[in-house]
N, C-alpha and C positions, 0 to 999 in steps of 0.2 A: 376625452374627446377636443375639446377646446384646443390642446395641444396640438392633435393632428389635423386640425381645421388650420390651424395660427402655421401649422410647416407644409401643409399642401398650398396655404394662397401665397406663402414666402416663395415655393418653388415655381408655382405658377407665374407670381410676379417677375419674375427673370427673365419671362417672356414680354411679348408686348402687342397690343390690338393696333392694327392700322390699315383703316378699308382703304379698298381701292377708288378710284374715281367712279364717281355713281353717273347713270345716262341721263342723258339732254343737256348738258352741259357745251357752251356754245363758244368757248375761249379762243383765244388766236394760238399758235405754238410754232416752233423754230420749221415745223414740215410740213404748215400750210394750213388753212381752215376747218375749223371743226363742223361735223353737221349734226342736228338734230338726230337723234336715233330714235326708231319708232319700236314693235315689238320683235323679240328676238324670233328668227324662224330658223337660223342655222347652226350649225357647232361645226366646229374646226377645230382637229387636234393636229399638232405638229409635233415628233417627240426627234430631238436632235442627239442627244440628248442636252440641254433643258428638254422639258417635256411644258407645252404649251398648248392652254386649252381657251378657243376664243367662241363670241357666239355674235353672231348677223343678224343685222334687221334685212328686211325684203331690197330695200337699195344695197345691198352691201356694207352699209356703212356697220362698223366694227364698235359692237354694243357692249361686251367686256371683255375683259384680258384677265387668263391667270394660270400663274404658276402649280401647274399637278406635282413638282416635287420640288427638292428644295435648290436646283440648280436653277430652274425656271424662274423659282421666287427670287433668285439674287440677279437672275435675267433682267425680270421688268422691275425691280426695285428701282423705284424713283422714274419710272419712264411711263409711268400712266396718259400723261396728260398728252403725250406724242404717238398716241394708239385709239382709245374711245373718243369715239365720234369721230373716227378718219375711215377712207374709202379701207377697205380689205386688203387690195394690194398695196395701197402704200405704209398700210402696218406690217405687212407681209416682209415687205422691203424693208421696213425700218428693226424689225424682230432677226432677220436675216444678217446684217450689215451688224448688227450689237452681237449676235454669234460670231460671229469673225472677230470683232475687235475683242471679244472676251475670251477667245480662243478654244471657245465650244465644237465651232466648226471649222476644224482645219482637212488637212491632206490626210487624216487616220479617219474620219468618218466615215467614210464610205457610203454610208444609207440613209437616208430621211424619210421618218415614214409619216404619210399623211394623210388624214381620211376628213370627207364631209357629209355631213348629214343634214337633209333640209326634206320637208317633205314634198316640193318641188326637187323632180329627177334632174330637171332638167338645170336648174338655179345650181344645182349641187352640182353635176357635172361641169356647168362652167368653172364656178369656185375652185373645183380642184384642177384643171387644166390653168387657170392661170396661177394658182398658187404654187402647184409643181411650177411651171415655165421660168416663174419669178426668182423661186429659189436657186432652180439648176442656175441661173442665169447669174445672179450675184457670187454663186461657187465657181463659175469660171470664171467671171473678172477678178476675183483673188486667186486664180489659179486652181483652183479643189475641182476636182471630179467626185461627183458625187452620182448614186441613185436613187428614185426615188418608188419606195412602196407603198402603194393604195391599200394593202390587203391587212388586215387586222394582224396586231400580234399573235404572237402565238398563245402568249399566257391569259390574253383576252379570250382567246377559242377556249382554253382549259379552264376558265372560271365558269364560262358559260357552260359547258358540260357538265362542272362540278354542282353548281345550281340548280341546274335542270335534275340531277339522278337526288336531289335532296326530295325532291317532287315529283313524284316516278307516275301519282294516280290524280295529279290536279291537269288537265287539258288544256288549261287559258297557259300556265306555265310552259307545257310540251310545246305549244303554239308558238312562243315568242320567237320572234327575229333575235340574231345576232346585233344587229342595230339596236332594236327597241332593250336589249339587255346590257347593251353599250352606256346608252344614256341615263337605266335608272340606275346603273350599278356607280354612274356619274354623279347622279344626284344623292345617291345615297352618301358618297363619299364625303360629298359639299354639306349637307345638309343633317349627315346622321341618323336618317333614318333606315331603314331596313330595306332592301333591294324589290321584296315583295311589296313594298308599301308603296315604293316609285312605281312597280311595273300599274298600280290603279290608274295611271296618268297616261294620257295616250301620247303620240314622241311632238304634237307642238304642245303640249300642255308641259312636257319632260327640259325640251329647250328653253322655254320661258323662263320655270322655275330654276334651271342652271343658270342661266343669267342672273337671277333673282341673287341666288347662292354667291358666285362668283363677286357682284358688289357688295357682297356684306363679310365676306372673311378675310382675312388677314395677306395683305401680299408677301410677308415673311412669317406666316404659320408654316414653322417645321411640323414634321410628323410628330415629332418629339414633342413641340410646344401643344397639337390639338390633343396628344395620346397623356399629357400632364393635366391637361384643361379639362377635361373628360372626365378625368380620375378625380380633380379637386372640385368638379361640382358633383359628381356622384357623389363622391362621402360629405360634402356640404351640405347636401340637400335629404341625406338620409340622417345625417344627425338633428338638422330643422325637424323632420319626418317623427322622430322619436320625440323630442323636445314637446312639439304640438302633441302626441300621444301621451303624457306625463300628465299635461292639464286635467285630461279627467280623475286621475287618481289625487290630482293637491287636491281636487273639490271634495272629494270623498272624505277626506283624510281632515279635511276640515269640520266636515260635517257627520263626522260618525255616527251619530246621534239620530240624527234624521233619516239614515239609515242602516237599522239595525240589521234588516236582511240581506243587504245588497250591499254593504259598504266595501266589497272587493272586487267589486265590479269595475274600477278602475284599474284598480292593479291589475287584474286579468287584461282587461283590454290594452294597458300598455305593455303586457308581456307577450300577447297573441301579435300585436301590432308592429314589437318590437323582432320577434321570432324572423315573420315577413319578410320585413325590411331586411334583416340580416341575410334569411336566403337569397334574397333578390343582388344584396349586394355580392354575396358570394357568386352566385350564376353569374352574374357581370364581369368579377372579378375573373372565373376560370376563365368565361370564353374571350376575357382578355389576352393572358395569357396563351392560350391555347391557338392565338391566332397569330401567333409568334412563328415566323418559318426559317429559324435559325438552328435548326435539329439539324444536326449531321446527315448524310446517307449513309445509309449503312454497305459493306462492300459488292454484296450483290446488286442491288439498286446500280450502283455506279459500273458495274461490269454492263448488265444489261443496256444502258444508254451509251457507253462506250461502243458495243458491239452494233443497236440500232442504227448508230448513227456511222458507222465505222469509223471511229477517232482511233488516232495512233496514240495521241497523247491525253490522258484524261484530267492534266492538271488545268485545261482550259476552261473546265467546269468551274475549277475554283473562285472565292470571293477573295476579297483584298485581304482577310485574313488567315487565306489558304483552305477554306473549308468548301465541302462543295457542300450545300444547302439546296433546299426546295426552293428559295428565293433565285439562290447563282443559278441551278439549273435552268428556271425558267426566263432569265435572262439571258443563259447561253443562247436556250433554245428559238429564242425573239430573234435573234440575231442569225443564228446561223439556218434557221428555216427560211428568212428572209434572200437569203444571199444562196442558198443551194435546191436544189429539185429535190426537195426530199416528198418520198412516195408516201399517199394517202395509210397504209398498211402501218407506215414506221412512226408517224405522226400520231395513229392512236395507239402506236405503242406505247411511246411520251405519254401520251394522257394519261396511259393507264399505270403509268410508272410514276407520276404525280400524286394522282390518285391515293394510290398507296402509301406512296410517302406522307402525304396529309393524315390518312389515317393513321398511320404508324404515330405521328408526331402527336396524336391528339391523346393515342394512350399514355405514350413517353413522357410529356412533357407534365413535370411537378407542379408549375408554376412557381418557380422561387424565387423568383425577381426582389429585390427589394422592397417595392411597391405592393405586391401582392402579399408578403410577411407583415410588412406594415396595418394593411388592412384584415387581414386575417388575428391579429393580436389587437387593434383597435375592435373587432367584432364581438370577442370574445369577454372584453371588460365590460361590452355594453352588458350581453347578456347577462355577466355574474352581478351587472348593481343592478339591475334588473334581479335577478334571484335575489338578491339580498333583501329589496323591499318589499318583496313576496315572501319571505321569508318573518321579515321584522312586523308585518302586517298581519301572518297566520298566525304567529307566538304569542302576538301581542292579547287576540281574541277569540284563540284558539277554543278555550271553556264555553265559552258563551254559542258557538257555533253551533248550528245544526250539523246531522251528517252528511244530507247533501251537499251544504254549504264549504264542509272541510275535502269532501271527494272533489269538487270543483275547483278547488284549488290544489289540492293534492295532485290533479291531472295536469293541471299546468305547471306545474312547478316539475313535473316530471316531462312534460314537452321543453321545458326550456333548459334541465339536464340533458335533453337528448341534441341539442343544439349543438353545444359543443363537442359533444359525442363524433356528431356529424361532419362537423368544421374537421378535424383532426381527419376524418375519412375521407373526404372531399381534398384535404392537402396530400395525403396518401395517395390520391387516386381510385379510391375504393368507390367513387358515386359519380356517376355521368351527369352533365347538364339535364339529360330530360327528369332523373331523378330528383336533382336540386328543386326544378320548377315544379315537380307533385309536391313536394314539401312544402315551399311557397306559395303554391294555393291553397295546403290546407289550413295551414298559417292564417292567411286573408282571409277564408270563409269563417274561420273562429273570432278572429277581429273584428269580419261584420256583423258577425249573431250580436258580440260582446254591445259593439255601438251600438245597436239597435235597440237594447236593453238600456243601454244609460239612458238614450236620448225616451225613452219612456218612465225612468224612474227619476230622473234628475227636475228638478219644477222649474219653471220658465225662468226664474230670477237665477238661480246657478246655472242653467246655459247660458243666460248670458255674461254670468261671471267668465263659464270658460270662454265663447265669443271675445269678452273683453283681454282674457290675459293672451289668448291665441292672437289677437291683433297686437298686441304688446311684443308678443315674439318673433313676429313678420317683420313689425318696426325695428326690432335688433338686429333681424336678418337683413334690412335695410342698411343701417349704420354697417355694419359690416363687410356691407358690398362698396358702399359709399368708399371705405375706408383702402378696400380691397384695388378700384378704382386709380384713385388717388396714387396708390402705388404705383401702379402700374404706369402711370403718367412719369413717374422717375426713372422706370425702369427703360420706358419707351425710347429714351437717350442713348442708351446703353445698346439695346437692340439694336437703334437704326446705324450706330456707330461702327458696330459690330458687320453688318450687311456692307454698310460702305466700304470698311476696309477688305474684305471680300472680293466685292467687286471691283476693289482699286488694285486690287494685288494681282487682279486675273488680267486686266489691262495690262500692266507693265511685266509681268508674265507674259503674253500674247506679244507682248513689241520685242521681248529678245529673243525669240520664237523666230 
């Protein structure tokens, strides 16, 4: 497990953390005087590609800016000082000119999507009108003709319907607006919480929290970086959890004579706790794997889409690798629907195809990524170590145990043996996420029951020893985190260099054009 943790720390250390400029700064820039920013009350999106998110305060001052995809992060890298604290028209002017300079906005662009969400409809309409006018004006000055589309992307509509379909019996979710969903989805992506949890907040709170999230997130945190960071943190947290669970077993092994009838409690607790964490890890890994949308669509699905949209050539549906996937289909539909008069019937058919394709992916995806395989191997190793510990404990004192004690340990060993079997079934696609959740919950309940018995069984002095050992482990964790952050400081220079080179290369390419 130590090797696995090190591997993930090294993987994650190849990326860097670089925070956006925070609210309230008042320094000068080349584009004018900065203003003190108030509470964020409006959420603006501009999708050229790059995709940009902006929050504004009630005076129209930019509270935060965030690149919602990698091109957005490249465009904004090193530009925060020229944007945060400025009036939104000035910021949009700057972003649009920069998009032209970097070759993102050119004669091939065609349509730019913009949207503005605010509690004040009048404020939202005013901002939307001025942003659209500013982008069109700058485009025309550069000989570029574009259309501004203020309708939400088709892909968002699909996600919205898919989300509501997950909760058909929850009236609150069925009644949410597309605007509320968009804000909740954005906060979910920026903070790593569920959309359902984000919907506990009203629109005003969501905008405020998105603003806070923008100011915490990395300006060049690519999707790959965020995924790697999430996986590394998850594995690290689980490993530390298992280590802490083992502390109780250590105490019992030190004082077996003092606990003749209960000496095996610590081993049982560690076993059930490890089992629960394993199932939770497997759940998260499988969920992560199933979210990947790079599975190719089948011929029937492609033919249906071709007929619905009256396409002559399906090659327009392909991604850069020449595949037609859910992701490439949604990307094409976003642009196609924005430029063409597509009937509601056709839109509904397309949504149905996308839902069907995603359902097929969940069944077909065997989670064969290297990260998934590595995690599975590590989790199996953890279970095997705990089984070995349990076997040793059991065989050492089996002759002194009562039938009840033997039965408890044998039941636990059977549960542990089942875990490895279940993991194999999960890899083969034979167990659903819901079934894994049930297994995890059962193990968590057994672990909780054992912990209650342990706390009632150990003396006050022994419980203090446990706390001291847990503190020691947490200190070790802090040392590892410090070491990790020191490595990030070295990696930051490389990450900055990469982004700067990509940005400069775009400028040079744009000049040649």
